[in-house]
All heavy atoms as TSV, in Angstrom:
chain	resi	resn	atom	element	x	y	z
A	1	MET	N	N	73.821	107.600	73.258
A	1	MET	CA	C	74.045	106.787	74.416
A	1	MET	C	C	74.586	107.686	75.543
A	1	MET	O	O	75.269	108.672	75.277
A	1	MET	CB	C	75.059	105.693	74.077
A	1	MET	CG	C	75.159	104.651	75.150
A	1	MET	SD	S	75.835	103.094	74.568
A	1	MET	CE	C	74.422	102.435	73.711
A	2	VAL	N	N	74.293	107.343	76.773
A	2	VAL	CA	C	74.748	108.093	77.937
A	2	VAL	C	C	75.635	107.190	78.785
A	2	VAL	O	O	75.330	106.019	79.007
A	2	VAL	CB	C	73.548	108.585	78.784
A	2	VAL	CG1	C	74.009	109.272	80.046
A	2	VAL	CG2	C	72.652	109.487	77.962
A	3	TYR	N	N	76.757	107.746	79.255
A	3	TYR	CA	C	77.681	106.996	80.100
A	3	TYR	C	C	77.795	107.698	81.441
A	3	TYR	O	O	77.526	108.887	81.572
A	3	TYR	CB	C	79.065	106.910	79.448
A	3	TYR	CG	C	79.055	106.065	78.215
A	3	TYR	CD1	C	78.786	106.626	76.977
A	3	TYR	CD2	C	79.278	104.694	78.289
A	3	TYR	CE1	C	78.749	105.851	75.834
A	3	TYR	CE2	C	79.249	103.917	77.151
A	3	TYR	CZ	C	78.979	104.493	75.926
A	3	TYR	OH	O	78.959	103.713	74.806
A	4	ARG	N	N	78.216	106.952	82.453
A	4	ARG	CA	C	78.407	107.529	83.773
A	4	ARG	C	C	79.735	107.052	84.338
A	4	ARG	O	O	80.245	105.994	83.964
A	4	ARG	CB	C	77.273	107.173	84.720
A	4	ARG	CG	C	77.249	105.717	85.138
A	4	ARG	CD	C	76.182	105.468	86.214
A	4	ARG	NE	N	76.385	104.194	86.854
A	4	ARG	CZ	C	77.206	103.968	87.871
A	4	ARG	NH1	N	77.887	104.946	88.395
A	4	ARG	NH2	N	77.350	102.778	88.381
A	5	ILE	N	N	80.300	107.851	85.230
A	5	ILE	CA	C	81.534	107.489	85.907
A	5	ILE	C	C	81.522	108.156	87.278
A	5	ILE	O	O	80.999	109.262	87.431
A	5	ILE	CB	C	82.772	107.908	85.082
A	5	ILE	CG1	C	84.025	107.301	85.669
A	5	ILE	CG2	C	82.863	109.414	84.955
A	5	ILE	CD1	C	85.218	107.355	84.752
A	6	ASP	N	N	82.046	107.491	88.283
A	6	ASP	CA	C	82.145	108.077	89.618
A	6	ASP	C	C	83.246	109.128	89.622
A	6	ASP	O	O	84.324	108.913	89.071
A	6	ASP	CB	C	82.465	107.005	90.665
A	6	ASP	CG	C	81.314	106.033	90.854
A	6	ASP	OD1	O	80.160	106.417	90.592
A	6	ASP	OD2	O	81.568	104.881	91.271
A	7	VAL	N	N	82.955	110.285	90.228
A	7	VAL	CA	C	83.924	111.373	90.289
A	7	VAL	C	C	84.127	111.790	91.743
A	7	VAL	O	O	83.259	111.562	92.601
A	7	VAL	CB	C	83.477	112.598	89.458
A	7	VAL	CG1	C	83.440	112.266	87.980
A	7	VAL	CG2	C	82.138	113.124	89.916
A	8	LEU	N	N	85.255	112.396	92.029
A	8	LEU	CA	C	85.569	112.893	93.356
A	8	LEU	C	C	85.175	114.370	93.434
A	8	LEU	O	O	85.679	115.189	92.671
A	8	LEU	CB	C	87.064	112.732	93.636
A	8	LEU	CG	C	87.570	113.206	94.988
A	8	LEU	CD1	C	86.888	112.435	96.110
A	8	LEU	CD2	C	89.078	113.026	95.063
A	9	ILE	N	N	84.238	114.683	94.329
A	9	ILE	CA	C	83.786	116.054	94.539
A	9	ILE	C	C	84.077	116.422	95.992
A	9	ILE	O	O	83.707	115.682	96.904
A	9	ILE	CB	C	82.281	116.202	94.255
A	9	ILE	CG1	C	81.975	115.834	92.812
A	9	ILE	CG2	C	81.811	117.617	94.564
A	9	ILE	CD1	C	80.496	115.824	92.467
A	10	CYS	N	N	84.737	117.544	96.205
A	10	CYS	CA	C	85.062	117.991	97.561
A	10	CYS	C	C	84.317	119.280	97.863
A	10	CYS	O	O	84.225	120.174	97.026
A	10	CYS	CB	C	86.561	118.215	97.696
A	10	CYS	SG	S	87.501	116.685	97.541
A	11	GLY	N	N	83.793	119.361	99.070
A	11	GLY	CA	C	83.077	120.548	99.501
A	11	GLY	C	C	83.428	120.866	100.939
A	11	GLY	O	O	84.297	120.245	101.542
A	12	THR	N	N	82.735	121.843	101.499
A	12	THR	CA	C	83.003	122.271	102.867
A	12	THR	C	C	81.741	122.123	103.710
A	12	THR	O	O	80.659	122.539	103.286
A	12	THR	CB	C	83.453	123.746	102.890
A	12	THR	OG1	O	84.621	123.865	102.080
A	12	THR	CG2	C	83.766	124.205	104.290
A	13	ALA	N	N	81.892	121.514	104.878
A	13	ALA	CA	C	80.813	121.413	105.846
A	13	ALA	C	C	81.079	122.412	106.966
A	13	ALA	O	O	82.213	122.532	107.447
A	13	ALA	CB	C	80.724	120.003	106.422
A	14	TYR	N	N	80.056	123.150	107.372
A	14	TYR	CA	C	80.149	124.079	108.492
A	14	TYR	C	C	79.353	123.503	109.648
A	14	TYR	O	O	78.180	123.163	109.497
A	14	TYR	CB	C	79.608	125.458	108.108
A	14	TYR	CG	C	80.404	126.091	107.005
A	14	TYR	CD1	C	79.914	126.137	105.705
A	14	TYR	CD2	C	81.658	126.617	107.248
A	14	TYR	CE1	C	80.658	126.711	104.685
A	14	TYR	CE2	C	82.419	127.188	106.240
A	14	TYR	CZ	C	81.905	127.226	104.960
A	14	TYR	OH	O	82.648	127.784	103.950
A	15	ILE	N	N	80.000	123.369	110.801
A	15	ILE	CA	C	79.388	122.737	111.969
A	15	ILE	C	C	79.458	123.699	113.148
A	15	ILE	O	O	80.538	124.160	113.510
A	15	ILE	CB	C	80.127	121.433	112.334
A	15	ILE	CG1	C	80.170	120.502	111.123
A	15	ILE	CG2	C	79.464	120.757	113.524
A	15	ILE	CD1	C	81.151	119.360	111.259
A	16	GLN	N	N	78.314	123.984	113.738
A	16	GLN	CA	C	78.279	124.824	114.932
A	16	GLN	C	C	78.485	123.933	116.153
A	16	GLN	O	O	77.689	123.037	116.408
A	16	GLN	CB	C	76.944	125.551	115.033
A	16	GLN	CG	C	76.737	126.567	113.931
A	16	GLN	CD	C	75.521	127.420	114.197
A	16	GLN	OE1	O	75.338	127.927	115.290
A	16	GLN	NE2	N	74.696	127.582	113.170
A	17	ALA	N	N	79.579	124.170	116.883
A	17	ALA	CA	C	79.893	123.363	118.060
A	17	ALA	C	C	80.879	124.132	118.928
A	17	ALA	O	O	81.531	125.076	118.476
A	17	ALA	CB	C	80.487	122.024	117.648
A	18	SER	N	N	81.011	123.706	120.177
A	18	SER	CA	C	81.926	124.380	121.103
A	18	SER	C	C	83.278	123.701	121.210
A	18	SER	O	O	84.166	124.203	121.887
A	18	SER	CB	C	81.273	124.496	122.489
A	18	SER	OG	O	80.967	123.208	122.976
A	19	SER	N	N	83.437	122.543	120.545
A	19	SER	CA	C	84.717	121.834	120.574
A	19	SER	C	C	84.800	120.922	119.354
A	19	SER	O	O	83.771	120.579	118.751
A	19	SER	CB	C	84.845	120.993	121.846
A	19	SER	OG	O	83.923	119.918	121.800
A	20	PRO	N	N	86.005	120.488	118.991
A	20	PRO	CA	C	86.125	119.532	117.880
A	20	PRO	C	C	85.379	118.225	118.151
A	20	PRO	O	O	84.798	117.639	117.244
A	20	PRO	CB	C	87.638	119.287	117.780
A	20	PRO	CG	C	88.268	120.492	118.377
A	20	PRO	CD	C	87.319	120.933	119.462
A	21	GLU	N	N	85.350	117.798	119.402
A	21	GLU	CA	C	84.645	116.553	119.754
A	21	GLU	C	C	83.134	116.710	119.558
A	21	GLU	O	O	82.460	115.803	119.048
A	21	GLU	CB	C	84.953	116.161	121.205
A	21	GLU	CG	C	86.401	115.796	121.454
A	21	GLU	CD	C	87.330	117.003	121.608
A	21	GLU	OE1	O	86.837	118.133	121.828
A	21	GLU	OE2	O	88.541	116.808	121.486
A	22	GLU	N	N	82.610	117.858	119.962
A	22	GLU	CA	C	81.178	118.120	119.767
A	22	GLU	C	C	80.874	118.231	118.275
A	22	GLU	O	O	79.835	117.743	117.804
A	22	GLU	CB	C	80.764	119.411	120.483
A	22	GLU	CG	C	79.280	119.692	120.380
A	22	GLU	CD	C	78.881	120.988	121.067
A	22	GLU	OE1	O	79.491	121.339	122.093
A	22	GLU	OE2	O	77.962	121.650	120.555
A	23	ALA	N	N	81.754	118.855	117.520
A	23	ALA	CA	C	81.564	118.963	116.073
A	23	ALA	C	C	81.535	117.583	115.424
A	23	ALA	O	O	80.718	117.319	114.540
A	23	ALA	CB	C	82.679	119.812	115.455
A	24	GLN	N	N	82.405	116.678	115.860
A	24	GLN	CA	C	82.410	115.315	115.319
A	24	GLN	C	C	81.112	114.596	115.649
A	24	GLN	O	O	80.561	113.880	114.824
A	24	GLN	CB	C	83.600	114.517	115.864
A	24	GLN	CG	C	83.712	113.133	115.261
A	24	GLN	CD	C	83.954	113.152	113.766
A	24	GLN	OE1	O	84.896	113.774	113.312
A	24	GLN	NE2	N	83.109	112.478	113.014
A	25	ALA	N	N	80.575	114.810	116.861
A	25	ALA	CA	C	79.307	114.190	117.253
A	25	ALA	C	C	78.168	114.700	116.374
A	25	ALA	O	O	77.295	113.925	115.959
A	25	ALA	CB	C	79.014	114.470	118.725
A	26	VAL	N	N	78.159	116.001	116.066
A	26	VAL	CA	C	77.143	116.562	115.173
A	26	VAL	C	C	77.276	115.935	113.791
A	26	VAL	O	O	76.295	115.506	113.180
A	26	VAL	CB	C	77.263	118.104	115.085
A	26	VAL	CG1	C	76.380	118.657	113.967
A	26	VAL	CG2	C	76.896	118.745	116.416
A	27	LEU	N	N	78.491	115.872	113.271
A	27	LEU	CA	C	78.731	115.284	111.950
A	27	LEU	C	C	78.265	113.835	111.911
A	27	LEU	O	O	77.625	113.399	110.945
A	27	LEU	CB	C	80.222	115.387	111.603
A	27	LEU	CG	C	80.632	114.942	110.211
A	27	LEU	CD1	C	79.933	115.765	109.145
A	27	LEU	CD2	C	82.143	115.043	110.068
A	28	ASP	N	N	78.566	113.073	112.955
A	28	ASP	CA	C	78.153	111.664	113.020
A	28	ASP	C	C	76.633	111.519	113.000
A	28	ASP	O	O	76.092	110.580	112.421
A	28	ASP	CB	C	78.721	110.992	114.269
A	28	ASP	CG	C	80.223	110.840	114.221
A	28	ASP	OD1	O	80.826	110.978	113.128
A	28	ASP	OD2	O	80.820	110.604	115.294
A	29	LYS	N	N	75.941	112.467	113.618
A	29	LYS	CA	C	74.472	112.427	113.683
A	29	LYS	C	C	73.853	112.539	112.290
A	29	LYS	O	O	72.799	111.975	112.026
A	29	LYS	CB	C	73.983	113.548	114.598
A	29	LYS	CG	C	72.492	113.591	114.798
A	29	LYS	CD	C	72.103	114.545	115.912
A	29	LYS	CE	C	72.312	115.969	115.538
A	29	LYS	NZ	N	71.735	116.921	116.525
A	30	TYR	N	N	74.508	113.263	111.396
A	30	TYR	CA	C	73.969	113.493	110.055
A	30	TYR	C	C	74.570	112.563	109.011
A	30	TYR	O	O	74.377	112.766	107.822
A	30	TYR	CB	C	74.235	114.948	109.639
A	30	TYR	CG	C	73.375	115.936	110.367
A	30	TYR	CD1	C	73.822	116.528	111.547
A	30	TYR	CD2	C	72.116	116.282	109.895
A	30	TYR	CE1	C	73.039	117.440	112.230
A	30	TYR	CE2	C	71.335	117.188	110.573
A	30	TYR	CZ	C	71.795	117.763	111.743
A	30	TYR	OH	O	71.022	118.669	112.406
A	31	HIS	N	N	75.247	111.519	109.424
A	31	HIS	CA	C	75.976	110.639	108.514
A	31	HIS	C	C	75.110	110.086	107.375
A	31	HIS	O	O	75.562	109.990	106.247
A	31	HIS	CB	C	76.602	109.486	109.311
A	31	HIS	CG	C	77.416	108.563	108.471
A	31	HIS	ND1	N	78.648	108.924	107.965
A	31	HIS	CD2	C	77.175	107.314	108.026
A	31	HIS	CE1	C	79.132	107.928	107.240
A	31	HIS	NE2	N	78.261	106.938	107.260
A	32	GLN	N	N	73.865	109.752	107.636
A	32	GLN	CA	C	73.002	109.139	106.619
A	32	GLN	C	C	72.030	110.125	105.982
A	32	GLN	O	O	71.148	109.734	105.243
A	32	GLN	CB	C	72.204	107.985	107.244
A	32	GLN	CG	C	73.067	106.855	107.773
A	32	GLN	CD	C	73.835	106.154	106.660
A	32	GLN	OE1	O	73.349	106.017	105.547
A	32	GLN	NE2	N	75.051	105.734	106.945
A	33	THR	N	N	72.174	111.412	106.248
A	33	THR	CA	C	71.268	112.426	105.701
A	33	THR	C	C	71.628	112.742	104.256
A	33	THR	O	O	72.802	112.852	103.915
A	33	THR	CB	C	71.339	113.713	106.548
A	33	THR	OG1	O	71.061	113.383	107.897
A	33	THR	CG2	C	70.364	114.755	106.051
A	34	ALA	N	N	70.633	112.901	103.412
A	34	ALA	CA	C	70.879	113.273	102.018
A	34	ALA	C	C	71.535	114.647	101.970
A	34	ALA	O	O	71.119	115.587	102.658
A	34	ALA	CB	C	69.560	113.287	101.240
A	35	ALA	N	N	72.568	114.777	101.162
A	35	ALA	CA	C	73.349	116.016	101.096
A	35	ALA	C	C	72.502	117.218	100.689
A	35	ALA	O	O	72.691	118.312	101.205
A	35	ALA	CB	C	74.526	115.846	100.154
A	36	ASN	N	N	71.549	117.020	99.774
A	36	ASN	CA	C	70.760	118.165	99.300
A	36	ASN	C	C	69.933	118.796	100.423
A	36	ASN	O	O	69.569	119.956	100.339
A	36	ASN	CB	C	69.864	117.774	98.123
A	36	ASN	CG	C	68.830	116.743	98.477
A	36	ASN	OD1	O	69.044	115.901	99.346
A	36	ASN	ND2	N	67.707	116.764	97.795
A	37	GLU	N	N	69.668	118.052	101.489
A	37	GLU	CA	C	68.928	118.600	102.622
A	37	GLU	C	C	69.807	119.510	103.482
A	37	GLU	O	O	69.310	120.262	104.301
A	37	GLU	CB	C	68.377	117.473	103.487
A	37	GLU	CG	C	67.359	116.600	102.781
A	37	GLU	CD	C	66.931	115.411	103.621
A	37	GLU	OE1	O	67.159	115.404	104.843
A	37	GLU	OE2	O	66.377	114.464	103.035
A	38	LEU	N	N	71.126	119.436	103.308
A	38	LEU	CA	C	72.059	120.169	104.161
A	38	LEU	C	C	72.674	121.393	103.496
A	38	LEU	O	O	73.316	122.193	104.156
A	38	LEU	CB	C	73.189	119.236	104.614
A	38	LEU	CG	C	72.766	118.014	105.425
A	38	LEU	CD1	C	73.959	117.105	105.668
A	38	LEU	CD2	C	72.136	118.441	106.727
A	39	ILE	N	N	72.495	121.540	102.188
A	39	ILE	CA	C	73.109	122.659	101.479
A	39	ILE	C	C	72.442	123.966	101.893
A	39	ILE	O	O	71.224	124.074	101.917
A	39	ILE	CB	C	73.040	122.466	99.960
A	39	ILE	CG1	C	73.904	121.266	99.572
A	39	ILE	CG2	C	73.488	123.717	99.222
A	39	ILE	CD1	C	73.804	120.870	98.120
A	40	SER	N	N	73.275	124.937	102.257
A	40	SER	CA	C	72.763	126.220	102.729
A	40	SER	C	C	73.546	127.352	102.087
A	40	SER	O	O	74.758	127.283	101.962
A	40	SER	CB	C	72.909	126.311	104.254
A	40	SER	OG	O	72.579	127.602	104.699
A	41	GLU	N	N	72.846	128.394	101.698
A	41	GLU	CA	C	73.491	129.590	101.164
A	41	GLU	C	C	73.505	130.705	102.208
A	41	GLU	O	O	73.830	131.846	101.898
A	41	GLU	CB	C	72.792	130.040	99.886
A	41	GLU	CG	C	72.961	129.037	98.759
A	41	GLU	CD	C	72.365	129.500	97.436
A	41	GLU	OE1	O	72.065	130.701	97.303
A	41	GLU	OE2	O	72.228	128.668	96.550
A	42	LEU	N	N	73.176	130.375	103.454
A	42	LEU	CA	C	73.192	131.378	104.520
A	42	LEU	C	C	74.626	131.739	104.885
A	42	LEU	O	O	75.527	130.912	104.810
A	42	LEU	CB	C	72.464	130.841	105.766
A	42	LEU	CG	C	70.984	130.527	105.592
A	42	LEU	CD1	C	70.440	129.866	106.855
A	42	LEU	CD2	C	70.209	131.790	105.280
A	43	ARG	N	N	74.823	132.984	105.306
A	43	ARG	CA	C	76.139	133.424	105.758
A	43	ARG	C	C	76.477	132.750	107.095
A	43	ARG	O	O	75.583	132.343	107.847
A	43	ARG	CB	C	76.143	134.937	105.931
A	43	ARG	CG	C	75.985	135.696	104.622
A	43	ARG	CD	C	75.809	137.189	104.865
A	43	ARG	NE	N	76.738	137.719	105.845
A	43	ARG	CZ	C	77.831	138.421	105.558
A	43	ARG	NH1	N	78.114	138.706	104.304
A	43	ARG	NH2	N	78.617	138.874	106.512
A	44	LEU	N	N	77.763	132.646	107.386
A	44	LEU	CA	C	78.199	131.990	108.620
A	44	LEU	C	C	77.723	132.704	109.876
A	44	LEU	O	O	77.598	132.092	110.932
A	44	LEU	CB	C	79.713	131.851	108.646
A	44	LEU	CG	C	80.298	130.957	107.557
A	44	LEU	CD1	C	81.805	130.930	107.661
A	44	LEU	CD2	C	79.728	129.555	107.633
A	45	ASP	N	N	77.411	134.002	109.789
A	45	ASP	CA	C	76.941	134.739	110.949
A	45	ASP	C	C	75.414	134.851	111.011
A	45	ASP	O	O	74.865	135.520	111.878
A	45	ASP	CB	C	77.573	136.129	110.999
A	45	ASP	CG	C	77.244	136.971	109.768
A	45	ASP	OD1	O	76.634	136.440	108.804
A	45	ASP	OD2	O	77.601	138.159	109.762
A	46	ASP	N	N	74.722	134.155	110.113
A	46	ASP	CA	C	73.256	134.189	110.094
A	46	ASP	C	C	72.736	133.380	111.286
A	46	ASP	O	O	73.121	132.230	111.474
A	46	ASP	CB	C	72.733	133.591	108.785
A	46	ASP	CG	C	71.254	133.827	108.585
A	46	ASP	OD1	O	70.468	133.509	109.513
A	46	ASP	OD2	O	70.879	134.315	107.522
A	47	PRO	N	N	71.843	133.945	112.103
A	47	PRO	CA	C	71.319	133.211	113.251
A	47	PRO	C	C	70.494	131.983	112.864
A	47	PRO	O	O	70.276	131.101	113.698
A	47	PRO	CB	C	70.457	134.245	114.003
A	47	PRO	CG	C	70.195	135.325	113.008
A	47	PRO	CD	C	71.310	135.305	112.016
A	48	ASP	N	N	70.048	131.899	111.623
A	48	ASP	CA	C	69.269	130.747	111.174
A	48	ASP	C	C	70.128	129.632	110.581
A	48	ASP	O	O	69.600	128.612	110.129
A	48	ASP	CB	C	68.236	131.187	110.135
A	48	ASP	CG	C	67.167	132.081	110.735
A	48	ASP	OD1	O	66.840	131.893	111.932
A	48	ASP	OD2	O	66.664	132.956	110.024
A	49	LEU	N	N	71.461	129.805	110.572
A	49	LEU	CA	C	72.343	128.759	110.049
A	49	LEU	C	C	72.152	127.496	110.884
A	49	LEU	O	O	72.223	127.540	112.110
A	49	LEU	CB	C	73.799	129.214	110.113
A	49	LEU	CG	C	74.810	128.312	109.415
A	49	LEU	CD1	C	74.648	128.416	107.897
A	49	LEU	CD2	C	76.221	128.676	109.816
A	50	PRO	N	N	71.873	126.357	110.254
A	50	PRO	CA	C	71.672	125.117	111.013
A	50	PRO	C	C	72.974	124.631	111.648
A	50	PRO	O	O	74.057	125.112	111.311
A	50	PRO	CB	C	71.163	124.129	109.965
A	50	PRO	CG	C	71.602	124.696	108.658
A	50	PRO	CD	C	71.725	126.169	108.821
A	51	GLU	N	N	72.875	123.663	112.572
A	51	GLU	CA	C	74.076	123.178	113.251
A	51	GLU	C	C	75.050	122.513	112.285
A	51	GLU	O	O	76.245	122.470	112.529
A	51	GLU	CB	C	73.738	122.236	114.401
A	51	GLU	CG	C	73.157	120.904	114.004
A	51	GLU	CD	C	72.930	119.986	115.192
A	51	GLU	OE1	O	73.362	120.288	116.310
A	51	GLU	OE2	O	72.307	118.933	114.980
A	52	LEU	N	N	74.566	122.001	111.158
A	52	LEU	CA	C	75.423	121.435	110.121
A	52	LEU	C	C	74.899	121.889	108.771
A	52	LEU	O	O	73.711	121.745	108.480
A	52	LEU	CB	C	75.428	119.901	110.169
A	52	LEU	CG	C	76.168	119.197	109.036
A	52	LEU	CD1	C	77.659	119.502	109.076
A	52	LEU	CD2	C	75.929	117.710	109.067
A	53	SER	N	N	75.754	122.490	107.986
A	53	SER	CA	C	75.352	122.897	106.640
A	53	SER	C	C	76.516	122.680	105.687
A	53	SER	O	O	77.688	122.678	106.082
A	53	SER	CB	C	74.912	124.367	106.625
A	53	SER	OG	O	75.953	125.212	107.049
A	54	LEU	N	N	76.180	122.453	104.428
A	54	LEU	CA	C	77.174	122.276	103.386
A	54	LEU	C	C	77.189	123.507	102.491
A	54	LEU	O	O	76.139	124.029	102.132
A	54	LEU	CB	C	76.849	121.048	102.529
A	54	LEU	CG	C	76.829	119.696	103.238
A	54	LEU	CD1	C	76.402	118.613	102.258
A	54	LEU	CD2	C	78.177	119.385	103.840
A	55	SER	N	N	78.367	123.945	102.142
A	55	SER	CA	C	78.501	125.057	101.218
A	55	SER	C	C	78.050	124.591	99.837
A	55	SER	O	O	78.360	123.470	99.429
A	55	SER	CB	C	79.958	125.509	101.154
A	55	SER	OG	O	80.144	126.405	100.089
A	56	PRO	N	N	77.337	125.430	99.078
A	56	PRO	CA	C	76.939	125.027	97.727
A	56	PRO	C	C	78.117	125.035	96.753
A	56	PRO	O	O	78.007	124.477	95.662
A	56	PRO	CB	C	75.884	126.061	97.338
A	56	PRO	CG	C	76.168	127.242	98.194
A	56	PRO	CD	C	76.774	126.708	99.465
A	57	ALA	N	N	79.239	125.621	97.126
A	57	ALA	CA	C	80.424	125.642	96.263
A	57	ALA	C	C	81.227	124.369	96.474
A	57	ALA	O	O	81.591	124.033	97.600
A	57	ALA	CB	C	81.281	126.859	96.578
A	58	MET	N	N	81.480	123.652	95.406
A	58	MET	CA	C	82.226	122.394	95.491
A	58	MET	C	C	83.238	122.338	94.363
A	58	MET	O	O	83.115	123.047	93.378
A	58	MET	CB	C	81.281	121.216	95.440
A	58	MET	CG	C	80.243	121.280	96.523
A	58	MET	SD	S	79.533	119.723	96.911
A	58	MET	CE	C	78.395	120.211	98.184
A	59	THR	N	N	84.219	121.468	94.510
A	59	THR	CA	C	85.274	121.307	93.505
A	59	THR	C	C	85.232	119.885	92.960
A	59	THR	O	O	85.212	118.929	93.730
A	59	THR	CB	C	86.662	121.582	94.121
A	59	THR	OG1	O	86.648	122.890	94.676
A	59	THR	CG2	C	87.747	121.489	93.073
A	60	LEU	N	N	85.227	119.756	91.657
A	60	LEU	CA	C	85.231	118.460	90.987
A	60	LEU	C	C	86.676	118.130	90.601
A	60	LEU	O	O	87.328	118.899	89.903
A	60	LEU	CB	C	84.351	118.513	89.735
A	60	LEU	CG	C	84.368	117.297	88.823
A	60	LEU	CD1	C	83.800	116.074	89.531
A	60	LEU	CD2	C	83.585	117.576	87.570
A	61	TYR	N	N	87.179	116.995	91.076
A	61	TYR	CA	C	88.557	116.594	90.809
A	61	TYR	C	C	88.665	115.521	89.732
A	61	TYR	O	O	89.729	114.995	89.514
A	61	TYR	CB	C	89.229	116.103	92.096
A	61	TYR	CG	C	89.584	117.245	93.001
A	61	TYR	CD1	C	88.779	117.573	94.079
A	61	TYR	CD2	C	90.706	118.010	92.766
A	61	TYR	CE1	C	89.099	118.629	94.909
A	61	TYR	CE2	C	91.039	119.073	93.586
A	61	TYR	CZ	C	90.235	119.374	94.667
A	61	TYR	OH	O	90.548	120.428	95.479
A	62	GLY	N	N	87.592	115.167	89.077
A	62	GLY	CA	C	87.649	114.181	88.004
A	62	GLY	C	C	87.361	112.775	88.502
A	62	GLY	O	O	86.723	112.575	89.528
A	63	LYS	N	N	87.837	111.796	87.753
A	63	LYS	CA	C	87.579	110.397	88.077
A	63	LYS	C	C	87.992	110.091	89.519
A	63	LYS	O	O	89.015	110.576	89.990
A	63	LYS	CB	C	88.341	109.477	87.134
A	63	LYS	CG	C	87.787	109.445	85.732
A	63	LYS	CD	C	88.650	108.641	84.783
A	63	LYS	CE	C	88.865	107.225	85.251
A	63	LYS	NZ	N	89.575	106.403	84.260
A	64	PHE	N	N	87.204	109.271	90.190
A	64	PHE	CA	C	87.478	108.906	91.574
A	64	PHE	C	C	88.845	108.231	91.703
A	64	PHE	O	O	89.597	108.501	92.599
A	64	PHE	CB	C	86.368	108.000	92.114
A	64	PHE	CG	C	86.520	107.668	93.560
A	64	PHE	CD1	C	86.231	108.617	94.528
A	64	PHE	CD2	C	86.965	106.421	93.966
A	64	PHE	CE1	C	86.378	108.326	95.878
A	64	PHE	CE2	C	87.111	106.137	95.304
A	64	PHE	CZ	C	86.815	107.074	96.264
A	65	SER	N	N	89.163	107.361	90.770
A	65	SER	CA	C	90.478	106.723	90.733
A	65	SER	C	C	90.737	106.246	89.314
A	65	SER	O	O	89.837	106.221	88.473
A	65	SER	CB	C	90.558	105.545	91.704
A	65	SER	OG	O	89.863	104.421	91.192
A	66	ASP	N	N	91.970	105.868	89.045
A	66	ASP	CA	C	92.303	105.377	87.710
A	66	ASP	C	C	91.583	104.071	87.386
A	66	ASP	O	O	91.421	103.711	86.224
A	66	ASP	CB	C	93.818	105.175	87.579
A	66	ASP	CG	C	94.557	106.497	87.548
A	66	ASP	OD1	O	93.935	107.524	87.195
A	66	ASP	OD2	O	95.747	106.513	87.894
A	67	ASP	N	N	91.140	103.358	88.425
A	67	ASP	CA	C	90.438	102.091	88.224
A	67	ASP	C	C	88.931	102.264	88.035
A	67	ASP	O	O	88.236	101.293	87.834
A	67	ASP	CB	C	90.694	101.165	89.412
A	67	ASP	CG	C	92.140	100.804	89.582
A	67	ASP	OD1	O	92.868	100.797	88.562
A	67	ASP	OD2	O	92.576	100.548	90.713
A	68	THR	N	N	88.426	103.501	88.147
A	68	THR	CA	C	86.996	103.739	88.018
A	68	THR	C	C	86.555	103.486	86.585
A	68	THR	O	O	87.037	104.118	85.662
A	68	THR	CB	C	86.654	105.177	88.420
A	68	THR	OG1	O	87.079	105.396	89.759
A	68	THR	CG2	C	85.158	105.430	88.325
A	69	PRO	N	N	85.626	102.539	86.386
A	69	PRO	CA	C	85.209	102.215	85.013
A	69	PRO	C	C	84.178	103.200	84.465
A	69	PRO	O	O	83.394	103.789	85.206
A	69	PRO	CB	C	84.594	100.831	85.165
A	69	PRO	CG	C	84.025	100.833	86.564
A	69	PRO	CD	C	84.991	101.672	87.371
A	70	MET	N	N	84.189	103.379	83.162
A	70	MET	CA	C	83.152	104.134	82.465
A	70	MET	C	C	82.029	103.117	82.206
A	70	MET	O	O	82.280	102.050	81.653
A	70	MET	CB	C	83.701	104.678	81.141
A	70	MET	CG	C	82.728	105.504	80.354
A	70	MET	SD	S	82.460	107.164	80.979
A	70	MET	CE	C	84.058	107.916	80.710
A	71	GLU	N	N	80.798	103.445	82.612
A	71	GLU	CA	C	79.693	102.505	82.486
A	71	GLU	C	C	78.551	103.130	81.703
A	71	GLU	O	O	78.335	104.347	81.745
A	71	GLU	CB	C	79.193	102.090	83.860
A	71	GLU	CG	C	80.230	101.376	84.690
A	71	GLU	CD	C	79.734	101.072	86.105
A	71	GLU	OE1	O	78.709	101.641	86.525
A	71	GLU	OE2	O	80.382	100.252	86.770
A	72	GLU	N	N	77.797	102.308	81.034
A	72	GLU	CA	C	76.605	102.772	80.355
A	72	GLU	C	C	75.552	103.087	81.409
A	72	GLU	O	O	75.351	102.324	82.353
A	72	GLU	CB	C	76.106	101.673	79.401
A	72	GLU	CG	C	75.071	102.151	78.437
A	72	GLU	CD	C	74.748	101.100	77.396
A	72	GLU	OE1	O	75.662	100.438	76.900
A	72	GLU	OE2	O	73.553	100.949	77.104
A	73	ALA	N	N	74.890	104.224	81.271
A	73	ALA	CA	C	73.905	104.650	82.261
A	73	ALA	C	C	72.550	104.021	81.980
A	73	ALA	O	O	72.218	103.657	80.907
A	73	ALA	CB	C	73.776	106.153	82.276
């Protein structure tokens, strides 16, 4: 049998912008974009780095909350 549970995963988003307000506008534009489309292994100084990219390195913190149920998948 296979079970599933929601987990908290934290990562880093890199946003090219000239101000925090512009960076927030870029982030808002990509709000509904699938994360796998944004993952980039390019260096921060690469001229091909998109305006918003996610680092492929992420940290798993375990269950989302103590109330998160274990469910059959």
